[in-house]
C-alpha positions as MATLAB code, in Angstrom:
seq = 'XXXXXXXXXXXXXXXXXXXXXXXXXXXXXXXXXXXXXXXXXXXXXXXXXXXXXXXXXXXXXXXXXXXXXXXXXXXXXXXXXXXXXXXXXXXXXXXXXXXXXXXXXXXXXXXXXXXXXXXXXXXXXXXXXXXXXXXXXXXXXXXXXXXXXXXXXXXXXXXXXXXXXXXXXXXXXXXXXXXXXXXXXXXXXXXXXXXXXXXXXXXXXXXXXXXXXXXXXXXXXXXXXXXXXXXXXXXXXXXXXXXXXXXXXXXXXXXXXXXXX';
ca = [
     128.678   85.551  112.682;
     128.287   86.016  108.951;
     125.077   87.719  107.806;
     123.534   87.018  104.409;
     120.763   89.068  102.839;
     118.391   87.341  100.443;
     115.834   88.491   97.914;
     112.963   86.104   97.202;
     109.715   85.950   95.254;
     106.089   84.900   95.716;
     104.797   83.854   92.299;
     101.725   82.193   90.859;
      99.477   80.415   93.333;
     102.065   80.850   96.080;
     101.122   84.523   96.302;
      98.400   83.215   98.626;
     101.055   81.890  101.010;
     100.834   83.708  104.327;
     103.957   85.132  105.930;
     103.777   82.473  108.650;
     103.535   79.702  106.040;
     106.584   81.128  104.254;
     108.506   81.215  107.534;
     107.847   77.519  108.083;
     108.798   76.635  104.497;
     111.979   78.693  104.711;
     113.085   77.130  107.995;
     112.578   73.674  106.454;
     114.683   74.786  103.489;
     117.444   75.886  105.867;
     117.500   72.432  107.423;
     117.451   70.630  104.045;
     120.318   72.778  102.782;
     122.252   72.156  106.034;
     122.843   75.865  106.534;
     124.944   76.498  109.686;
     122.404   78.835  111.276;
     123.020   80.932  114.360;
     120.295   80.509  116.992;
     118.842   82.812  119.601;
     119.460   82.206  123.300;
     116.846   81.219  125.859;
     114.577   78.250  126.515;
     113.189   78.124  122.938;
     116.080   78.882  120.561;
     115.080   79.717  117.014;
     117.168   80.440  113.900;
     118.205   84.065  113.502;
     116.143   85.158  110.522;
     115.014   88.774  110.121;
     112.155   89.494  107.716;
     111.618   92.972  106.299;
     108.276   94.399  105.180;
     106.586   91.261  103.855;
     103.904   91.669  101.183;
     100.260   91.056  102.176;
      98.810   87.589  101.636;
      97.258   87.305   98.177;
      99.713   89.621   96.439;
     102.574   88.419   94.291;
     106.067   89.792   94.727;
     109.390   89.888   92.939;
     111.112   91.734   95.766;
     110.855   90.301   99.279;
     113.868   90.511  101.596;
     115.238   88.742  104.633;
     118.529   88.365  106.491;
     120.032   85.265  108.108;
     122.934   84.867  110.540;
     125.403   81.978  110.129;
     127.958   80.472  112.478;
     130.256   79.510  109.588;
     131.245   81.379  106.435;
     129.394   80.458  103.258;
     129.579   81.768   99.688;
     126.351   83.787   99.183;
     125.694   82.556   95.637;
     126.224   78.887   96.503;
     123.960   79.322   99.508;
     121.316   80.956   97.307;
     121.311   78.009   94.924;
     121.004   75.467   97.762;
     118.109   77.314   99.374;
     116.344   77.880   96.058;
     116.496   74.158   95.313;
     115.001   73.429   98.754;
     111.958   75.695   98.309;
     108.854   75.028   96.179;
     108.669   76.645   92.744;
     107.199   80.106   93.141;
     109.081   80.792   96.352;
     112.372   81.512   94.597;
     115.597   82.921   96.035;
     116.775   85.309   93.321;
     119.656   87.198   94.949;
     122.070   86.888   97.864;
     124.771   89.177   99.223;
     126.882   89.241  102.342;
     125.693   91.996  104.676;
     128.439   94.622  104.833;
     126.262   97.562  105.872;
     123.635   98.162  108.538;
     119.970   98.968  108.302;
     118.438   96.874  105.513;
     114.939   97.627  106.802;
     115.745  101.354  106.807;
     116.443  101.147  103.069;
     112.969   99.804  102.300;
     111.157  103.128  102.103;
     108.982  102.583   99.015;
     107.537   99.891   96.760;
     106.701   99.611   93.066;
     103.487   97.699   92.396;
     101.742   96.423   89.285;
      97.945   96.179   89.437;
      96.262   94.287   86.617;
      92.657   95.408   86.134;
      90.810   92.958   83.897;
      87.551   94.309   82.508;
      88.749   97.942   82.701;
      89.796   99.968   79.658;
      93.048  101.920   79.723;
      91.087  105.107   79.013;
      88.837  104.648   82.066;
      91.816  103.762   84.247;
      93.751  106.820   83.054;
      90.814  109.151   83.867;
      90.522  107.649   87.344;
      94.255  108.032   87.916;
      94.071  111.691   86.840;
      91.286  112.344   89.345;
      93.141  110.533   92.118;
      96.391  112.444   91.567;
      94.558  115.777   91.380;
      92.961  115.238   94.786;
      94.623  116.768   97.839;
      93.544  113.879  100.050;
      91.665  110.664   99.358;
      90.174  109.173  102.495;
      89.600  105.424  102.542;
      88.592  102.935  105.191;
      90.146   99.611  106.075;
      89.118   97.118  108.732;
      91.899   96.440  111.252;
      92.048   94.318  114.392;
      90.909   97.423  116.276;
      87.966   98.075  113.976;
      87.468  100.328  110.960;
      90.168  102.928  110.386;
      89.998  105.966  108.106;
      93.190  107.384  106.573;
      94.534  109.249  103.538;
      95.585  107.015  100.631;
      96.805  109.895   98.447;
      99.714  111.284  100.468;
     101.807  108.100  100.299;
     101.488  107.739   96.504;
     104.658  108.987   94.792;
     103.642  107.841   91.312;
     100.655  106.302   89.541;
      99.925  105.775   85.865;
      97.765  103.600   83.624;
      99.381  101.480   80.901;
      98.237   99.002   78.295;
      99.068   95.332   78.934;
     101.605   93.458   76.878;
     100.124   92.409   73.505;
      99.650   88.781   74.558;
      95.922   88.799   75.375;
      94.000   88.757   72.047;
      90.244   88.462   72.414;
      90.209   88.486   76.202;
      88.454   91.805   76.698;
      89.724   95.130   78.052;
      92.557   95.284   80.551;
      94.495   98.125   82.176;
      97.783   97.966   84.069;
      98.391  100.411   86.908;
     101.998  101.198   87.857;
     102.046  102.390   91.447;
     104.923  103.771   93.513;
     103.964  104.117   97.158;
     106.028  105.293  100.108;
     106.115  103.144  103.233;
     104.348  105.287  105.799;
     102.356  104.740  108.988;
      99.639  103.643  108.669;
     100.794  101.618  105.665;
      99.044  102.374  102.376;
      98.555   99.177  100.377;
      97.556   98.682   96.737;
      94.003   97.767   97.735;
      93.763  101.088   99.585;
      94.684  102.910   96.369;
      92.023  100.907   94.519;
      89.519  101.981   97.175;
      90.643  105.555   96.583;
      90.133  105.229   92.826;
      86.646  103.934   93.499;
      85.938  106.869   95.825;
      87.113  109.652   93.494;
      86.224  108.197   90.083;
      83.863  105.274   90.689;
      86.442  102.898   89.165;
      85.309   99.392   90.156;
      86.961   96.461   88.324;
      84.495   93.604   87.753;
      87.055   91.077   89.051;
      89.673   91.409   91.817;
      92.912   93.037   90.694;
      96.005   90.874   90.302;
      98.655   92.682   92.377;
     102.422   92.146   92.190;
     105.230   93.991   93.952;
     107.972   94.596   91.391;
     110.546   96.306   93.605;
     111.134   97.884   96.982;
     113.978   99.984   98.309;
     115.024  103.585   98.851;
     112.896  106.153   97.054;
     114.907  108.633   94.987;
     113.005  111.933   95.111;
     114.813  113.399   92.084;
     114.247  110.531   89.675;
     111.074  109.131   91.225;
     112.579  105.630   91.142;
     113.088  102.949   93.779;
     116.698  101.792   94.147;
     118.087   98.316   94.863;
     118.451   97.925   98.665;
     121.239   95.343   98.271;
     123.428   97.630   96.151;
     125.304   99.146   99.141;
     126.336   95.639  100.277;
     127.606   94.748   96.806;
     129.556   97.986   96.642;
     131.055   97.354  100.080;
     132.209   93.874   98.998;
     133.794   95.319   95.852;
     135.545   98.042   97.819;
     136.772   95.757  100.618;
     140.496   94.816  100.536;
     141.475   91.166  100.171;
     143.470   89.129  102.663;
     146.401   86.947  101.591;
     144.053   84.173  100.514;
     142.320   86.558   98.086;
     139.082   86.672  100.111;
     137.602   90.134  100.596;
     137.415   91.193  104.232;
     135.367   94.009  105.787;
     137.145   97.332  106.076;
     136.607   97.244  109.847;
     138.724   94.085  110.020;
     141.780   95.674  108.418;
     144.531   97.317  110.452;
     144.705  101.100  110.300;
     147.418  102.603  108.172;
     150.759  102.845  110.009;
     149.834  100.346  112.775;
     152.277   97.671  113.879;
];
């Protein structure tokens, strides 16, 4: 089987699409694009699609990832275009690579989020951020299927700062942009948990719900404090792979060892 890894978005009103709704839309797109999908065995076969760390319903995202398994070889970029054309605007396939390495989910260790706080000045947001970062722990509560759960929202935060919005909002009142880098831990710390923490330590309470967008997710680099592209190792493996006589790159594992007959 050939495995393809895809990056997709949830933009605009489609940020309210649930993960289950996206699954149904994506499987319809696979059928429209006539993708030669591999299927699971058993009495109810289903297409082999692996989703990794989907964003919560109601949040936008520029960096969602999934992997599909095919029974026939396809060019990743051509497949991306076909699938993108088969999905509604807002659910956009923005990148595709052939999987040449293992463990995509293991490379999603942190996310970069943007939180737009309308009705909050940058000065107030910056003071709240300073208080949050200075705290050793910030306990928050979230309702789960097993009831209310209390956990620390501070420990997972690798970076948080308050910025001014782009100068495209004249006369629309104050607005602050929070840039949040959060590690993927258990229990998961979400942007709304950090907002609850800001309310707890600094009484920061935006008058309207924050508009939340995931900008990136991948491996967290401790030295630089940045989140790296999780598809980069697959691109590098394709570049490094030798080509067969037809000029098509083949995985290193498929090549004969040096000196073999």
